[in-house]
N, C-alpha and C positions, 0 to 999 in steps of 0.2 A: 502446756508444751508437750506433755506426754502424748496427748491425742494427736497433736500436729505431727510429731515424729512418726507415729504409727501410720498416719495418712500418707506421709512421704514414702515410707517403706512399702506400703501397698501399691503406690504408683510405680515405684521402682520395679517391683516384682511383676506388675502388669506389663511393663515394658519388656522386661527380660523374658517373659513368657512367650513373646513373639519372636524370640531369637532361635527357636527350634533347638532347645536344650533339653536334656533328660531331667527327670524329676530330682534325681540325686544331685545333679549339677545345680539346679535351681535352689535346692535346700542349702548346699554349700555357699552359694552366693548370698542367700538371705542371711546366713550366719556371718559372712564376711562384712556385709553392709552394716550390721549392728555391732561389729567389732569382736565377734566370738571366734573368728578364724582369721588366719594371717593371709598375706598377699600371695603366698606361694601356691595357693589353690588355683590361681588364675592361669598358671602355666599349663594346666591340663585341658584348658578349654579349647574346643575346636574353632577353626576360623569360619566366620560367617560374613558374607559381604552385605553389610547393613544398608547399602545404597540401593539394593534391588530386592528388598523384602516383598513377598507376595501380599502382605498385609500393610495397611497404613498404620504408622505409629501414633499413639495418642498425642494430640497437639499440645496438651498441657505439660508434656515432658520434654518439649523441644528446647527449653531454655534452662540451662543449669544455673544461671546466674542468680535469679530470684530465689531459687531453691537453695543454692549454696549460701546465701546470706543467712538463712534460718538454721541450717545445719551443715557447715562447711566440711566437716569430717565425712559425713555420709555422702555429700556431693562429690568429694574427692574420690571416695571408694567407687561410686557409680561411674565416674569417668574412667577409672582404672579398669573396671569390668568391661565397659563398652570398647575401650581401646584394645583390651586383650582379646575380645571376640572379633572385632572388625577392623582393627588398625585405623587408618585414616578414613575409612568408609564410615566411621561413626560420626563424621562431621555433619551428616544429614540429620542427626538427632540433637545437635547443639546449635541452636539458632544464634547467628551473629557472633560466632567465635572470633571472626576476623574484625569485628567492631572494636575500636580502640578501648572504649570503656569496659566492654564485656570481657575482652581479652585480658585487660589489666586485672580485673577481679578474679577471673578464672585462674590466673597465675598464682593467686594467693591461696588457692585451695590446698589444704595440707595433704601430704602423702602422694602427690602426683609428680611425675617426671616432667619438668617444664619442656623438655625437648619433644616429648610426645604431644603435648598440647600445641606447641609451635607447629608441628607437622600437620595437625588437624586444622589449625587456623590458616596455614598456607593453602590447603586444599580449598577452603572456602574463598580465600582471596583470589585464587587462580581460576575460580569457577566462571567468572564473567568479566567482560572488558571493563566495566565500571570500577570494579574493586582492584584491578591491576593498574593502578595509577602511581605516579611518582610520589604524590603526597602520602598515599596509604602505604606504599612500599617504604618510604622514609620512616613513617610512624611505626611500621612493623619492625624495622631494624632497630629503632630506638627502644622499643619495648622488649626486644631481645637483648637489651643491654649492650648493643653494638659488639656482641661477642661472637666472632666467627666460629669458634669451637662449638658453641651451643647450637648455632644454626646448622653446622655440619652434622652434628648428632641428630638433629631433627630431620635432615635430608636422608640420613641412613634409616631412620624410622619410617620415612615416607614410602619405602619400598616394601614394608610389611604387608603380607606374610613372606618371609624370605624363601622358604623351601617348598612351598606348595605349588605344584604345576597346574593343577586343574581348578583354577579359581574362576568362579562365575563371572561372566563379562561385566565389567564396570567401566564406564567411560574414563573415570579418573585414573584407574589402574592401567588402562590401555595405552595412554600416551604420557602419563606421568606429569600432569599439569602442576600438581603440588611440588613435585621434584624440581620442575623448571623454575618455579617461583622461588624455591629455597636456594637453588644453585645461583640464580640471579642475585638474591640477597647476600649469599655467602661471599661471592667474589666482589660485590660492591662494598661490603663491609671490610673485607681484608685488603682490598686494593682500591680505596676510595677515589684516587686520582685517575684511575683507568689506565695505568701504565706501570711498567716495571716487570722484571722477570719473575715468573712463578716459582714459588718454593717447590722443592722436590716432591713433597707429599701432595701438592695441588695439581701436578701434571696429569696423573690418571683421572682425577676428578674433572679437570677441564676437558680431557679427551671424552669422557662419558657425556659431559654437557654438550660438546660439539656434535657427538654422534646422535644424541637424543634429538637435537634440533634438525640435523641434516636428514636423519632417517624419517623424520616426520614432515619433511618439506611438502610432501604430497597433500597433507592436511590443509595447507594454505590455499591450494587450488581446488576447484570443483573437479572431482574425478571424471565427470562426464564430458568435460571440455578439454582436458589435457591428457596426452598419452604418456605411457610409461617411459617411452624413449625420451621425451622432453624432460621429464622429471629426472631421469638418469643423467642426461646431459648437464642439467643445472646442478645436480648434486656433485657430479664429478668436477665441474668447474669450481664449485665452492671448496672442495677438499684439496684440489691441486693448485689453487690460487691462479686460476685461468679465467677469471670473470672479465671477459673482453666485451667490447661493444656489441659483437654479434650475440654473445650470451645474454647481455642485458636486453637486446631487442627481442630475443627469444622469450625471455622472462616476461616482457611487457606486452606480449600479444594480448588480444582482447579475450582473456580468460576470465571466468567468474572467480571471485576471491571470497574466502571465508573471513569475514571481518574479525571474528573471535580469534582464530588461529594466527592471523596476521598480527593482531594485537599482542597475543601471548608470546609467540615465537619471534616475531620481528622486533617487538619491544625489548624482549630479553636479550637478543643478539646485539641490538643497538647499545644497550646499557653497558655491556662488557666488551664492545668491539675493540677497545684499546688494548685488550689483553690477548687477543687471538685473531690471526688473519682469517681463520675459518669463520668466526663470528662476524667479522667485518664484511667478508664476502657475502655472508648470509643476509646481512642488513642491506647490502647493495641490491641483491636479488629482490628483496621485499620492496625497496623503493621503486625498482623498475617494474615490479608486478602491478603496483597501484600507488602512484606517487601521492595522490590526494589523500587516500586513506592512511598510508604509511606516514605521511607528514603529520597528520592529526595524531596518530599513535605516538610519534616521536615527541610532539609537544606534551602529550598527556603523561608519558612515562618518564621523561627525562628531567622533569621539574626538580630542581635542587640538587641534581647530580652533575658530575663532571662534564657530561655531554649535553647539558641543558640546551634545548633547541632555541630558546629565546635568546641565548647568549652565543652559542656556538653555531647556530643554524646558518649563518652567513657563509660558513666554510663547508657546508654539506656538499656543495657541488664538487669540491676538491676531494673531500673525505670519501664520499660514496658515489662518485661518478654520476652526479645528477646534472642534467642540462640546466645551465645558468638561467636561461629565460624561464624555464618551467619553475625553477626555484624562486625567482623573483615574483612570479604570479602567485605561487602558493603563499609566500610571505605576505604579499599585499592582500590577498583574500582573507588572511587571518590576522591582519593588522600587527604583524611582527616588526616593529620599527627598528629594533637593533639589527635584525637580519637584513632589512632593506637598506639600512645605513651602510652595512658592510658591503653589500652588493653594489650600492651606488658608488662607493669609492673603488671597488675592485673592477667594476664593469660599467662605467658611467655612460658610455655611448649606447651599450645594449639596454641599460636601464631606461634611457630616454626613448629609445625605439619601442620598447615594450609599453611604455606609458601612453604612446600615441594610440595604440590599438586596444589597450586594456578597457575593461568595462568601467562603468561609472564608479563603483565602489573602489576598485583597485587603483584607478588613476587618481582618485582623491587621496587615497592612502599614500601613493607615491608623491603626489604634490606636497603633502605634508613633510616628506623627507627633504624635498627641495627647499621648503620654507626654513627648515632647521639647519640644513647643511650647506646650502648655496643660495644666498639671498638674491644674487644677480640673476641666476637662472630662474629663480622663483618669480621675480618681478617681470622678467621677460615673458614667462609663461602666463602670468596673470593678465598681461596686456593682450596677448594673442590667443589664449586658449579658452576664453569664456564661452564663446558660442559652441565650440566643440563639446565642452564639458556639459553645458546646459542641454544640448541635444542628446547626449548619452543618458542624462537623467530623465529626459522626456521619454526616450525609448523604454526605459525601465518602468516608468509610471504607466505608460500606455500599453505595455506588453500584454499580448494575449487578450486584448479588450475587443469586443465585437464592434465597438464604435471607435476604434483606435484613431482614425483620421480626424474625427471631430475633436477628440481629446487633445491630439497633438496641435491642431490649429488653435485651440483655446490656450494651451500652455505656452505656445510660442507668442501669444498676444495678438493673434490675427483676428480672433472673434471674441464676442462677449460671452460671459458666463451663462446668459439666458439660452444660448444655443444648445447647452447640454441638458436643460430641463426636460425636453421631450424624450430623451434617451436615458433618463435617470435610473430607471429600473435595470437597464443593461450595465450600469456602472456599479451597482451595489456590490460591495465586497467588504463585509464587516471585519474579516480577519486579516486584511492587509494584502499587499501585492505578493502573490505566490507565497503567502505565509510569512513574509519577512518585512513587516511594516517598520520594524526598528531600523533596518538597513536604509529604507527609503527616507526615514526621518533624519538619520545621521548624515546621509548624503546631501539632503536638502540644506542642512545646517552648514556642512562643509562648503558647499557651493556658495551659499549666501554670504558666509564669512569671508571666503576667498575673493569673490567677485563683486560683492556689495550690490547685489541685485534684489532689492526689496520687492519690486513689482512682480518678479517671478515667484518669490516666496508667497506673496498674496494670492497669486493665481493657483499655486499648488495647494495651499491649505483650503481654498474655496472648492477646488475640484475634489479633494479628499473628503470634505464634508458631504458633498453630493454622493460620494461612494458609501457614506455611512460608516466609515472606518473609525470607530470611536477610540480604539486603542491608540491610534496615532496621536490624538489630542490629549489623551490621558498621559501618555509618556512625555508629550511636549510640555504639558503644564507641570508635571512632576519634576522635570529637569531644572526648573526655575530659570531657564534661559528665555522664556517667553511667558507673558501673562494673559489672562482671559481678556483683559481690556485691549491688549495688542491684537489679539485674534479678532475681536469685534471690529477693531479699526481696519484690519485687513479685509474683512467681509464688506465693510462700508466702501472701501476703496474699489472693490470689485463689483459694487452695486448688487450684492446678493440680496434677494428679496426677503421679506419678513418671515415667511413660512420656513425658509431654509435656515435663517439665523436662529429661529426658535427650535429647529431641529438640532442645532448645535447644543442649545441649552438642555434639551431632553437627553441627548447622548451623554453629556457630562454629568447630568443629574444621576443617571443610572450608575455611573462609575463612582461618584462621590456619595452615594446613598448612606454609607456608614462612616463618613468622615465629616463631622460637623463643621470643622474649621474650613475645609475646602468648599462645603455647601454655602457657607456664609459669603465667602469670596465670590463664588459663582453667582449667587443671587444679587450681591451688591453690584458686580460688574454688569450683569444683565439689566438690572434696573436703571443704571446710569445710561447704558446704550439705548434702551427703549424709551427713556424719558425724552431723549433727543428726537427719536423717530416719531413719538406721539405729537410733538410740536410740528413736525414736517408733514406727516400723513397719518392722522388719527384713524381714519376709516380702514386703511390697509392693515394697521396694527391690530385693531379690534377683530377684523375678519380672520387674520392669521391666528389670533388666540383661539377663536372658535373652531378652527380647522385642525388644531394641534392635539397632541395626546394628553393624557391625564396629568403628567408632570408639568407640562406647560400651562394647562388650564388652571391647575392649582397655583402655579406661580402668578398667573394673570390676576386671580382673585386678590392675592396679597399685594401685587403691584398696583392695581387699581385703587386699593384702599388708601394709597398715599394722597389721593385727591378724591376722597370718598363722595363728597357732595356732587362734584362735577361728573363723576363716573357712576352715580347711583343707578341709573337705568341699566348700564352694562353689568354692574355687580349683581343686581337682582335677576338678571337674565340667567345667571348660573344656578338659580334655585331649581331649575328644571334639568340640571346636569345629571347624567346617568351614573356618574362616578361618586361613590361614597367618600373618597378622598377629597374630591373637589368640594363636596357639600360640607365636609368637616372644616375645611379651610374657610368656607363661606360662613359657617356658624361662628367661627372666631371673629370674623369681620363684623357680622351682625351684632354680636354681643357688645361691641364697642360703639354701636350706632343706635343709642336708645331714642334718639329723635326720629327714628324711622318707624315708630309705633304703628301708624296707620297702614303702612305697607305690610308689616309683619302680621297685623290682625287680618288683613285681606288674605294672606297666605294660610292663616288658620282655617279659612273656609274654602280653600282651594279644592278642586276636584281631584287633584293628584296627591296621593298619600305621602310621597316624599316631601312635598312642599308643606303639608300639614305637620309632618313630623319635625321638619326644620323650624317651623314657627313655634311648635310646642317647646322644643329645646331652647330656643332663643328666649321666649317669655320666661321660662323657668330660670334661666341664667340671669335675666334682668332683675326680676323680683317675683319669686314664686307666690308669696302671700298676696301681692297686689293683683296678680292675674289669675288667681284661683277661680273666681266666678266665670271668667271666659273659658278657662280650661274645663271647668265642670260642665258647662254647656257643650263644649266640644266633645266631652266624653259621652254625653247622652246620645249624640248623633253619630259618633264614630263607629264605623263598620270594619275598618281595617284592623286585624287582630294585633299587628305589631304596634301601630299607633295607639290602640286601645290599651294595650299592656303598659306602654310608656306612660300614658295618662294616669292609669291606676296606680302605678308605682309613685308618680309625683304627688298624687292626691291622697296616697296612703289608703287606697280602697281595694278590697278584695272583690273578685267577681262573686264569690260566695261568702258573704259576711253575715254576721248576726242581724236578723231583721231584713235581710235582702230578699227580694221576691224571686231571685234566681236560685233554682235548685241545682244540684250536681248534674242532673240530666239536662237542664237548660244550658248549663255551662258546656257540657259535651257537645250539644247541638250547635251552640254558637261558635265553638272552636272549629267545628267541621264545615262551617259555612264557606261558600265560595270554592268548594272542591279542594280544600286544604290537604285532604288525605293524599292527594297526588304527590305532594312533596315527600311523602314517606314511602312511596311505592318501592324504592330501592331496598328498604329494610324488610319488606314482606314478600320478597321473591322466594324466600324459604320460611317455613313455619317457626313460630316461637313456642316455648314451653308454656303450658296453661298457667293462669294466675286466678286464684279464687278470692272472693270477697271475704272479709272477716265475718264470722258467725254473728247473727243478730242476737241481742239479749245477753243475759249473764247465765252461766252454767255454774251451779254450786255442787259440792259433794253430795248434798241431799236430793238433788234433782233426780227424777225417775229416768229409767232407761229410755222411755218413749220421748221424754222432754229433751234428753241429751241428743238423741238421734235427730229429732225434728229441729232443734236449735242449732246443732253443730253440723248439719248437712252442708257440705261446701257448695257455694253458689259461684259458678264461673263468671269472671268479668268478661264482658263481650269486647270484641276487637275495637269498636268505636270508643269505648271507655278508655282502654289502654292507649289507643292512639291519641286521645285527647291530652293525656299526660305529656306525651312526647311533643305534641303541637304547642303546648304551653312554653316549653323550652325553645322550640324552633322559631317561635314568633318574637322572642325577646331581643330588644335592641342591644342591651348589655347583658351578657350571659351571667347567670347567678341563681340564687334561690328564687323560686317562683311560688307565690302563695296559693295560686289556683292549683298548681300541680301538687302542692303539699296537701291541699284539701281533698283532692281526688285520691291521692296515694294513701291517705289516712284510712280509707275504707277497704284497703286491700291487704292480703297476707304479705307481710314484709319480706319474708324469706323468698317467697315465690316471685315477688316483684323484683327482688335483687337478682334472681336468676334471669329474669326477663330483660332487664337493662344491661346485664353482663353480656347477654346474647346480642343485644343491640350494638354494644361496643365492639364485640368481636366481628360483627358484619361490617360495621363502618371501617374497622381496621383492615379487614380483608379487601375492601374496595379502595384502599389507598389512603384512608384517613383524610378525606377532603376537608380543607380548611373552612369552606363555607358551611360545613355541617359540624363545626366544632361544638355546637350546643350539645352534641351527644356526650361529650366529656362531662358536662355538668349534670345532665340527666343520670348518667351512669354513676358518677361519683356520689351524688346526693342520695341515690336510692340503691346503690350496688353493694352495700355492706362491706364485709372484710375482703371478699374475693377481688373486688375491683381495685383495691388498694395496691395489691401486688402487680396487677396488670398496668396500672398507671405508673407505678414506680419504674417498672421495666421500660416502658415507652419513654418516660422522661429522660432516662439514661440513653436510650437509643436514638430518638429523633434528632437531637442536635448533631450527632455524628454524620447525619445525612442531610445537613443544611436545613433542618426543620425546627430551628430554635423557637420560632413564633408559636407553633402548635404545642411544643414542649412547655413553653411559658404558660399557655392557656391550661395545659394539663395540671400544672402545679397549682394554679389558682383554683381549679376545679377540685383537686385533691384536698385542699384546705377546707372545702365545704362538706366533706364526708364526715358524718357524725361520730365515727369511731375515733377514739383519742390517739391511736397509733398513726392515723393519717396526718394529723397536725404535727406529730413528732417527726415524721419523715420530712414534711415541709420545713420544719425548723432546721433539720440537718442540712437540707439543700441550701437554705438561706445562709448557712455558715461556710459551707465548702462545697463548691460544685465547679466542674471544669468550664462550663459555659456561662458567661456573665449574664446574658439575657435571661436565662432560666433562674439563676441565683437571685437576680433582682426581682423577678416575678414572685419568687418564694418570700422574699423580704417584704414585698408590698402586700402579699396575702396575709402574712402574719401581722403586719402593722394595721391592716384593716380590722382584723379580728381583735387585736389588742385595743384599738380605738373604740370599738363597740363596747368594750368592757371598762374603758377608762383607765387602762394600765399600760405600761411599756411592753415592748416585745419581749424583753428579757424576763419580765415578771410573768408574762403569758407562758414563756418557755418553761418557767419553774412550775407553773400550775399543771402543765400537760404531761409531766413525767408520771408515767403509770406506776401503780404499785403491783401490778400483775397478779393481784389476788392474794398477796402475802400479808399476814397480819403483823402486829407490833413485835411479835417474837421471831420475825423473819421466817415464818412457816406458812405453808399452804397444804391443805389436805385434799386428797383425791380418793373418792369413795367408789369402790368396786362392788358394793353390796356385801359380799362375804368377806372382803378384805378392805383395809384402809391403809393408805400410804401417806407419809409426811415428807414434803420436800422443803429443804431449807436453802438459804443463800449463804455461801461461804464468803469470807473477807476477800477472796480472790475473784469474787463475782461469778462463781460457778454454782451449779445446783447439785445438791446431794439428796439421795432418795433413801428413806428408811421405812421398814415395814412396821407392823403393829408392835413387834417385840423390840424395836429399836435397832434391828440389824441393818447395817448399811448395805445397799444394793448398788450394782453398777449402773442400773437404769430402771426406769419404771417398767415393770413387766407388761407384756401384751395381755389383754383379757383372756382368762381361761374358761373352761367349761363350767366350773362351779360358780363363776362370777355372774352377777346380775347383768344380762346382756345390754340393757339400756343404759344403766348407770356406768358400767365399766367402759362401754364404747364412748360415752360422753366424756368421761374422766380422761381416758387415754387420748382422745382428740384434743381436749383442753390442755393436757400436759404438752403435747407436741406444739400446739399453738403458742403456749406460754414460753417454750424454749426459743422459738423463732423471735417472739417479741422481746425476750430477754436479750438476745444477740443485738437486735436493732437498737434497743434502749441503751445498752451498755456502750455500744459504739457511738451513739449520738451524744450521750452524757459525757463520755470521755473527751469528745471533741469540744463540748461546751466548757468543760473544766479547763482544758488547755487554753481556750480563748479567755476564760475568766482570769486565768493566771497571767496571761500576757497583757490583758487590757485593764487590769486592776478592778474587776467587777467586785462590788461590795453589797452586803445585805444588812438591813436592820435586823436586830436580834430575833424578833418574832418570825420574820420571813425566813431567816436562816434555819431556825429550829423546825419550822413547818416543812422545809424542803429536805434538810439533811438529818434531822432526828426522826421525824414522823414517817417519811417515805422510806420503805425498806430497801429499795435499790440504792438511793442516794446515801442512806445510812452507811452502807458498806463502803461506798466511795469515801465518805467523810472520815472514817476511822483510820484510813491510810494516809491522810494528808495533814499538813501542819497549817494551822490557821492563825490569823492575826487580828487584833482589835485595832481599828484605825479611828483617829479623830482628825478632821480636816486633812484627810489623806496621808496622815503621818502615823507610822507604826508605833503603837504604845506597848503592846504585849503580844507574845506568841503563846499558843496553846494547842493541845491535841484533844480530840474527842475519843474517849475510851469505849471499848466494847460494852462495858457495864453501864454506859450512859453518863458517866462522870466526865469531868474535864481536868486536865493537869498541865503544868508548865514544863519547860525543858529541865527544871530541877526536880520534876516529879512531885510538885506540890499541888494541892487541890486548887482549882480555879473556878470562879463564878463568872458567868457571862454578864456583859454589861446590861443594865436595865433601862438606859435612856437611848433615844434615837439619835443623839449626837454622835455616839460611838457606833461604828459599823464593823462588820466582820467580813474578811476576805482572805483569799489564799495568799500566803506570804511568798515572796520571790527571794531566792538566795542573794540577789544583789542588795537586799535590805539587811542582811544578817552578817555578823562577824564569822570568821572561820570557826571560832570556838562554839558559837551557837549552832552552826550547821552540823559540826561533829557531834555535839551533845544530842541533837535531835536524831541524827543517823544512828547513834548508839542505842537510843531508846527504842527506835523502831526495830533494830536488829534484835534487841533483847526480847521484844514481844513477837519476833518472827513475822513482821509485817513488811510486805513488799508494796511500795507505793503504786497506785493505779495509773498515775501519770508521772512523767519525769518532773520532779520538783526540787528536792534537796541536791540532787546530783546534776541539776541543770547547769550548763556552762554559763559563766557570768562574764560580761564584757563591760568595762568602764570606759567612758569617753576621756580622751586626753585633753590637755589644755589647748593644744593646737586645734583639735577638732571642734572644741566648744564654740569657737567664733565662726565656724564654717557651716554651710548648708549641705555639704557633701562629704562623704566618708570614703577614703581611698585605700583602706587596708588591703583590699583584695584586687586592686588595680593591676592588670597584666596577667592575671591567672588565665591559663589556657585550658579549655576543656571541651568536651563534645557537646554540640548544640542540643541533641536529643536528651542527653543526661541532664543538662541544665533545665530544659523545659519540663521534664518529668518531675524534678525535685521542686521547682518553683510552683508548679501546679499543685502538687501534693501538699504544699505548705500554704495554699490559699492565695497565691499571687496570680495575677492575670497578665496575659500577653498584651503588649502595647499595641497602638494603632499601626496597622500595616500601611506602608507607603509604597513607593515605586516598585513595581513587579512583585508585590507581595512580600516585601522585606520589612521586618520590624526590628527595633534595636533597644527595646527596654521591656522590663516587667514591672508591674506596680501592685501595691496593696493599699487599700484605704481603710482607715479606722474612723468612720464618720462621727461616731459619738464623741471621740476625743479630738476630732478635727485634725487628724494627722494623715499624712500620705508619704509613702516611701517609693522610690523608683530606682530599680537596678538597671544601669545602662551597660551595654556591651557592644561589640563590633557589628552585630547584626546577623540575622538568619532569615531564611525563607519560612513563611507560615507552613507548618507541617514538618519542618526540619529537613536537613540534607545529609545528616550523619557526618558533619564536618566540624572542625575545630573553630571555636569562637574565642574572643578575648574579652574578659570582664573589665569594665572601666571603673565605675564608682557607684555609690548609692546616694541619691539625692533626696533630701527631705524638704517639706514645705515650710520648715522653720529652721532657725539655727540650731545646731546640735545641742548647744548649751541650754536651750529652752525646752528640749524634749524631756519627758519623764525618763528617769534612769532605767526603769524597768522596760519601757518601750524601746529605748535605744539598744539595750542589751539583747532583747528579743530579735530585733531586726539584724543585728550583727550575728547572732547565733544562727538565724535562718540563712543568712548569706554564707556563713562558714560551711553550713551543711550543703548548700547548693554547689559550692566550688570544691568540696572535699576531694573529688576525684582528680583534681588538677595536679599534674606532675611537672608542669613547666610554667615559666613566667616570662612575659615579654616586658622588660624594664622600660622599653620605649613606647609603651601603650599610649601615652599622652600625645604622641606624634601621629597616631593612627587617624 
């Protein structure tokens, strides 16, 4: 922790060094940060506008929150310094201060004035239109404790610096955005109903508020399009309450408007318009300036306040002198039913007139009001208005289409769908009609629902399919209003041809690619539809399959399998398909058709390599032993390197094996046959470092100088030889270890070959890391030594962030093949906790494969790969500098300590000096630095493993436990800080502790002997298993020995299931907790939970974790959030299990509840009606 604090202090001083302060001032601030000086030194600091610094501030210092969690006192002092220097301009250094969760945590920092922090948060919230919303404003007021006095003090701070005239220009200071935000919040907090006489002290504040908005009216307009005279006229009218029709017309001329300032000033004026005629007049001008934009502003900012547009908007025509017709159209365009209802009853005749000329969307919205408010009018309109409404919808669908007349004719039912086939390319519009496909879909449903016109619906969906607008169908199916079968029925009614119906399958396949449930539904519905078509016109269906894309052809192979014998010829025609995906599907089909042996054996002799490979893989799946003679014959005549490698792998033969006539040089020549080197041309556009062959013969200390020189003279490996190694990997069907490559590499200098393949990896990465060349990962990992480990680890973390999870998964499997033990350690860590499931799964599979090869479990493998980092049984490692010797030990806190030959403790291992042996000291110093890095990785990984072992009840037999925790120096230090238990049939029999001297004792400090039989096992105890007395006894013993536990064990929160919960499958303790979606996501992810399946529009509503070895699954359900988060509040519902709670292990239940409690810890509110959501 001491080192961590020093690091934070260094970062603070790096930041302050950019603030143009004197050295004396910086020295004082450093003393203040560590608590050596008091806050009064801040009063002497000069003002600096931190928003316009000539240098960029270090990005790692922009968030005080994570920093504050580690040292809140120092974080609070840093905030005080930044505010003293720059006032609210310091907001640029505190990222997300306006975020609810961040703001809440910042408010807890000790020693800060909350009003100052509030003023900084207001600057951020006022900085853009998105953050000035009713929801965030309400949240802001709530977090200020609904305390108008506190908000008023913050408003006074927002004008800092008070007495400095020559302040460098800053946009925030120039128009007081933060002040406007705070004044808005102040009056809303003190006068929440938007009415009443102002208190005496508030009159001058309101006057300042009014003047600020009016003086800045010009900012709403583009200064190039409006004159000073017009601004003067408008301002005068606002101040004198003379906002007449003439003034509103003047304000509403076609001037360009600043959407940001309209949002800030117009929204603020609207919210407090009930308290001031000037603010009300200001709002009128804003509505007149741009009704559409200002109406959107009103909806956004008024939510949950007295002037809420969705409730009060129907009277805006009276309140703000808005034209009633324009108001109706705005409400209809935004689906504001309450506003429309109010206007319907206030202005029924006008409402009906507007409805006649309104566009399709608006008229449907108004029709819905008739349905709800006046059934007689609705039914009359329903009988007479269908044609007009359908024509409006047709106009929308065909709008701006180069073949609009043909489209309209078809949609009116005048022509057949086939008339649109010739102009299909001109219809293509994947992203929807003018970018609003959802509107078209909703209008189609409104029309069909209202006028019961199924035939028109069929025509529209068929037309949209020709347009290729896949998102329409995705949303259609996600809405559950329509099914895939119904869509196929619509296509059938319209006589849509087979090619286009299969196009529908392809579009939906792409959308449902990662949703297995939806893919099953899609495949089932398509199979049923095409089974009927096969009976009617088999030839058309078969031809359509062949003409379609990969997704359809893959489906075709599976579909034809349903009647395999009848469709044998068609199925086998796909053996020549160019797509690997199709051939993989075909392989699955062939594996189930063992009676097709003659046809498959014919493929084995095919002239095409792809067909031969398919036959090889099929025969191997059928019965490898039975078909070995045929495969051996095939190997003798096989010339294709890929197929040849596959045969060698299956027959377990090396190209260069003992007794083989092939030499290494023969192998090199064979690998180069057919101009294969061309596939590597991309890598040789720039040169590689040289690689030498290993010296021939043995050199002994007694060898003469001449012998040494002649024997050890390096012989460079030629380019063909090195390329042959790469070609071995490039030709593999399934990437992995290659015996031929290993044989070739065995002749080379390992270190130089490692450099060579690292350079290969760098070149591949620089060219975009093409997936088709992923074999580079395996070549680089297997031969790349220690250096490639760091590179692969970095890319494994980076690739999934850029939608390259598949290549990251390959990289994990490649990393597992690196011979260095730390590589497998990293893979183990990824398998336990990683943000992206695809990569985590790949890591688990790589470990399982390695474990299976050894005949052990993955956990046993993980035990074996814990490195000792060169430490002996005394927990010591020695580093030889020649003249000097140093001893490094591991402390119980899992840190290293360095001692010289005299036993003197040093801060660190010193750098080599002049008197030290150059070679020995350099080697030792490098080894020490590498050991420290490995130590950090190992400790992090093992801490994670022990956390998992504690929560999942991992147990060891005695010998395995001793081998891991007694003999391994790293795990030894973990072990002595933990409390262990002896279990029999998973029941705790005895608890004990492993002492530093190698003995064992009980909580009563009596000696203890480990069990000698394998029926009793050892595991970490969980406090849920212990009485309060036992827990306290163990805590006291650890305190007496001054031992801090390496993971939270005895102090771990314990949660017991209740009788009511025992019979249920869901736990509702946290139901209704409201918190930020980003906060929940970060915590769940850090605890190893995964985001649930995203559904409509990228929304998901649960997180889950699986403990497969225990057969357990938990699912936390909540109100839903967009993938990536929206920085909005969500509501937690419950945690569901796959078993009744009473059937769950007590430890497992307690762990799940603990993790859920941590996830919702930031929640300050609760929705008691969450079950109704």
